[in-house]
C-alpha positions in Angstrom: -0.5 -60.6 -13.7 1.4 -63.9 -13.3 2.7 -65.7 -10.2 6.6 -65.7 -10.3 7.5 -68.6 -8.0 10.5 -68.1 -6.0 12.2 -71.2 -3.8 11.2 -71.3 -0.1 13.2 -74.6 1.0 14.6 -77.9 -0.2 15.3 -80.8 1.7 16.8 -84.3 0.7 17.3 -87.7 2.4 14.6 -87.5 4.9 12.9 -90.8 3.6 14.5 -94.2 2.7 12.4 -94.5 -0.5 10.3 -93.0 -3.2 7.8 -90.1 -2.2 4.5 -90.6 -3.8 2.6 -87.7 -2.6 3.0 -84.2 -1.0 -0.1 -82.3 0.0 -0.5 -79.1 2.0 -2.7 -78.7 4.8 -5.7 -76.6 4.0 -4.6 -73.4 6.0 -1.2 -73.9 4.5 0.8 -74.5 7.7 2.0 -77.8 6.7 3.3 -80.1 4.3 2.9 -83.6 4.2 4.8 -86.4 2.4 4.4 -90.1 2.3 5.9 -92.9 0.4 7.6 -96.6 0.3 9.0 -96.1 3.6 5.6 -96.0 5.3 6.3 -92.8 7.3 4.4 -89.6 7.1 6.7 -86.6 7.5 4.9 -83.1 8.3 7.0 -80.3 7.7 6.4 -76.5 8.4 5.6 -74.9 5.1 7.7 -71.7 5.6 10.9 -73.1 7.1 11.1 -76.7 6.1 11.5 -77.8 9.8 10.8 -81.5 10.3 7.8 -81.5 12.8 6.3 -85.0 13.2 7.1 -88.6 11.9 4.6 -90.9 11.8 4.9 -94.4 11.0 2.1 -96.2 9.5 4.1 -99.5 8.6 2.9 -99.7 5.2 4.0 -97.8 1.7 1.9 -94.8 1.4 0.1 -94.2 -2.1 -2.2 -91.4 -1.3 -2.7 -88.8 1.5 -5.5 -86.3 2.0 -6.2 -83.7 4.7 -9.5 -83.2 6.4 -11.0 -80.0 5.6 -13.2 -79.6 8.6 -10.9 -81.0 11.4 -7.7 -79.2 12.1 -4.5 -81.7 12.1 -6.5 -84.8 10.7 -5.0 -86.6 7.6 -6.2 -89.5 5.7 -3.7 -92.0 4.7 -4.1 -94.5 1.8 -1.6 -97.3 2.0 -0.9 -101.0 0.4 -3.1 -102.4 3.0 -6.0 -99.9 3.6 -7.0 -96.4 4.7 -5.9 -94.9 8.2 -7.1 -91.9 10.0 -4.5 -89.8 11.8 -5.4 -87.3 14.3 -3.0 -84.6 15.9 0.1 -86.1 14.5 0.1 -89.1 16.7 1.2 -92.5 16.0 -2.0 -94.4 17.4 -4.0 -94.6 13.9 -7.4 -95.7 13.1 -8.3 -97.7 10.3 -11.4 -97.0 8.1 -14.0 -99.6 7.8 -14.2 -101.0 4.2 -14.3 -104.7 4.5 -11.4 -105.1 2.0 -8.5 -104.4 4.7 -5.7 -105.7 2.5 -6.3 -104.0 -0.6 -4.2 -100.7 -1.7 -5.8 -97.2 -1.7 -4.7 -95.5 -4.8 -6.6 -92.2 -4.2 -8.7 -90.5 -1.4 -11.3 -87.7 -1.6 -13.1 -85.7 1.2 -15.8 -83.7 1.3 -15.5 -80.1 2.7 -17.9 -81.0 5.8 -15.6 -83.9 6.5 -18.6 -86.2 6.6 -17.8 -88.3 3.6 -15.0 -90.2 1.9 -14.2 -91.2 -1.5 -12.1 -94.1 -1.6 -10.1 -95.8 -4.6 -9.6 -99.3 -3.0 -8.4 -101.9 -5.5 -10.5 -101.9 -8.5 -13.5 -100.2 -6.4 -14.4 -96.7 -5.5 -16.0 -96.8 -2.3 -18.1 -94.0 -0.5 -17.7 -93.9 3.4 -19.7 -92.3 5.8 -18.5 -90.6 9.3 -19.9 -92.8 12.0 -21.2 -91.4 15.6 -18.0 -92.6 17.0 -15.8 -90.5 14.7 -14.6 -93.4 12.5 -15.7 -93.9 8.8 -17.2 -97.1 7.3 -18.1 -98.0 3.6 -21.6 -97.2 2.8 -21.8 -97.9 -0.6 -19.6 -98.8 -3.8 -19.7 -97.0 -7.1 -20.6 -99.3 -9.9 -18.0 -100.2 -12.5 -17.7 -97.9 -15.5 -18.3 -99.0 -19.1 -14.8 -99.7 -21.2 -14.2 -96.8 -23.4 -11.5 -98.5 -25.6 -12.7 -101.9 -26.7 -9.0 -103.3 -26.7 -8.6 -102.1 -23.1 -11.7 -103.8 -21.8 -9.6 -106.5 -20.2 -7.9 -104.2 -18.0 -9.1 -103.8 -14.5 -10.8 -100.4 -13.0 -8.4 -98.2 -11.2 -9.4 -94.7 -10.0 -6.3 -92.2 -10.4 -7.9 -89.3 -8.7 -11.2 -88.5 -6.4 -12.5 -84.9 -6.2 -15.7 -83.6 -4.8 -17.2 -80.3 -6.1 -20.5 -78.4 -6.5 -20.9 -78.5 -2.7 -20.0 -81.9 -2.2 -23.0 -83.0 -4.3 -20.9 -84.3 -7.3 -17.6 -86.7 -7.3 -15.3 -86.5 -10.1 -13.4 -89.9 -10.7 -10.5 -90.0 -13.1 -9.9 -93.8 -14.0 -6.5 -95.1 -15.5 -8.6 -96.9 -18.4 -12.3 -95.6 -18.2 -11.8 -91.7 -18.9 -13.3 -89.3 -16.4 -16.9 -89.7 -14.7 -19.0 -87.5 -12.7 -21.0 -89.3 -10.0 -23.7 -88.4 -7.5 -22.2 -90.3 -4.7 -25.3 -90.4 -2.6 -27.5 -91.8 -5.5 -24.8 -94.1 -7.0 -25.9 -92.5 -10.4 -23.4 -91.7 -13.4 -24.1 -88.1 -14.4 -21.6 -87.7 -17.3 -18.2 -88.6 -18.6 -15.3 -87.3 -20.6 -13.5 -89.7 -23.0 -9.8 -89.1 -22.2 -7.5 -88.4 -24.9 -5.0 -90.9 -23.4 -5.7 -94.8 -23.3 -3.9 -94.7 -20.0 -4.6 -91.7 -17.8 -1.7 -90.7 -15.4 -2.6 -87.8 -13.4 -5.6 -85.6 -13.2 -6.1 -82.3 -11.4 -9.3 -80.2 -10.9 -9.1 -76.3 -10.4 -11.0 -74.7 -7.3 -13.6 -73.4 -9.2 -14.3 -77.1 -10.9 -14.2 -75.3 -14.5 -10.7 -76.8 -15.4 -9.3 -80.2 -15.3 -6.0 -81.3 -16.4 -4.9 -84.8 -17.1 -1.9 -86.4 -18.3 -0.9 -89.8 -19.6 1.7 -92.5 -18.4 4.7 -91.5 -20.6 7.0 -90.7 -17.7 9.1 -92.3 -14.7 12.1 -94.4 -14.9 10.5 -97.3 -16.7 8.4 -94.8 -18.8 5.2 -96.3 -17.2 4.9 -93.7 -14.6 2.9 -90.5 -14.8 4.9 -87.3 -14.7 3.5 -84.7 -12.4 1.0 -82.2 -13.3 -1.0 -79.7 -11.5 -3.1 -76.9 -12.3 -1.9 -73.6 -10.3 -4.3 -71.0 -8.6 -3.3 -68.1 -11.1 -4.5 -69.8 -14.3 -1.3 -71.6 -15.0 -0.3 -75.3 -14.9 2.8 -77.1 -14.1 4.0 -79.9 -15.9 6.8 -82.2 -15.2 9.9 -83.5 -17.1 12.1 -86.7 -17.2 15.0 -84.4 -16.4 13.6 -82.8 -12.9 12.3 -79.8 -14.4 8.6 -78.2 -14.4 7.5 -75.9 -16.8 4.7 -73.3 -15.7 2.3 -72.3 -18.6 0.1 -69.6 -18.6 -3.1 -70.9 -20.0 -4.6 -67.5 -20.9 -1.0 -66.4 -22.8 -0.7 -70.0 -24.0 3.1 -69.1 -23.2 5.9 -70.5 -20.8 6.1 -68.1 -17.9 8.7 -69.9 -16.0 10.9 -73.1 -15.8 12.0 -74.6 -12.2 14.7 -76.9 -11.4 14.3 -79.5 -9.0 16.3 -82.8 -9.5 17.9 -84.8 -12.4 15.1 -87.2 -12.3 11.6 -87.5 -13.7 9.1 -85.4 -11.5 7.0 -87.7 -9.5 4.6 -85.7 -7.1 3.4 -81.9 -7.2 1.0 -80.2 -5.1 -0.2 -76.5 -4.6 -2.2 -74.5 -2.5 -3.9 -71.2 -2.0 -3.9 -70.8 1.8 -7.1 -68.7 3.2 -6.0 -65.3 4.2 -2.7 -65.4 2.4 -1.6 -63.6 -0.6 0.7 -66.4 -1.9 0.3 -69.6 -3.5 2.4 -72.4 -2.5 3.9 -75.0 -4.7 5.7 -78.1 -4.1 7.5 -80.9 -5.9 9.4 -84.2 -5.8 11.2 -86.3 -8.0 12.0 -90.2 -8.5 15.4 -90.3 -7.0 15.7 -93.3 -4.1 16.5 -90.5 -1.8 14.5 -87.5 -3.4 14.6 -84.2 -2.8 11.3 -82.1 -1.9 11.4 -78.3 -2.9 8.8 -75.7 -1.9 8.0 -72.5 -3.9 6.3 -69.7 -2.8 4.6 -67.4 -5.4 4.8 -63.6 -5.6 2.4 -61.9 -8.0 3.9 -59.4 -10.5 3.7 -58.0 -14.1 6.0 -60.0 -15.9 8.3 -58.3 -17.9 9.1 -59.2 -21.5 12.6 -60.1 -20.5 11.6 -62.5 -17.9 9.0 -64.2 -20.4 11.5 -64.3 -22.9 14.1 -65.8 -20.7 11.8 -68.4 -19.5 11.0 -69.4 -23.0 14.5 -69.5 -24.0 15.1 -71.9 -21.1 12.2 -74.3 -22.3 13.4 -74.4 -25.7 17.0 -75.4 -24.5 15.4 -77.9 -22.0 13.3 -79.7 -24.9 16.4 -80.0 -27.1 17.7 -82.2 -24.0 14.3 -83.8 -23.1 11.6 -84.4 -26.3 9.4 -85.9 -24.1 8.7 -82.8 -21.9 8.0 -80.7 -25.2 5.6 -83.0 -26.7 3.9 -83.6 -23.1 3.6 -79.7 -22.4 2.7 -79.3 -25.9 -0.1 -81.6 -26.0 -1.4 -80.6 -22.7 -1.8 -76.9 -23.9 -3.4 -77.6 -27.4 -5.6 -80.3 -26.5 -6.2 -80.3 -22.5 -6.3 -76.7 -22.4 -8.9 -76.3 -25.0 -10.8 -79.4 -24.9 -11.1 -80.5 -21.3 -11.3 -77.2 -19.7 -14.1 -75.7 -21.9 -16.1 -79.0 -21.8 -16.0 -79.2 -18.0 -17.0 -75.5 -17.6 -20.4 -76.2 -19.0 -21.2 -79.4 -17.2 -22.1 -79.7 -13.5 
């Protein structure tokens, strides 16, 4: 059974700059967006209505919803990390001791008691305080360089994911591969050598057995990662330079659907399987100055041979226009789908 994604809504021009992140709230009620203009926008997931605009007065690089507290969102900006409660404009700064450093990625435990913060060239572990704020309790050691010729590059984490009942933290580094840490003990447990010298995006599946990574060959200057994500039905989505998303069925190693977004490189993607809902949600945006956000809802059905054939023909036509999409998607299936996914399934 494959999920066929049907457009729910789209909007354009709500922001004054690029959108960097579009995460869904844990229950699937809200979609947040954040980017260059320093304003978090909260949308109603099924209608696209704007519910809140929250200014943070600094460009937004990362957003993460609190899994344990309703309507709390953590915001990583170019000058630190902030906590926003109940969509109010009064915000609280996370105490890291490096208030002017950019926060490239965020992770939060299911209990909401601990944060992982990619701040500057360090990964901070922050604990919840009695007053409700968070403060850095320790900083993970720097990883060893995996590529000798890249040893001069600074450490930068691209994604942070807790798993195994929050006892493990998976950190995908731009130049230093993927490392599993014990965050409470500051111990490196294992690592994956990335197939790329410069890792762009990483997506961990809900069961922590699959990991998808992409490189940096995208964006307007070909130095931005194209949006990629693992979907909840055993598929993954791979963006292209021309604003299209190819949905790959991992089990069948075939294209199941091609989605149109905008005539620009795919910047950010997100997906969610809300609790109590039979439908997956999927969102994406592109790198236009006034980017469009699109949201799709999945319906599960038995894909007909006609549907699969149509999707594959559309994908082949797309590849003639955008050879990079073909190479990215083909490599993701041939290398990542077999090597990284199966490797992670046997390591905890």
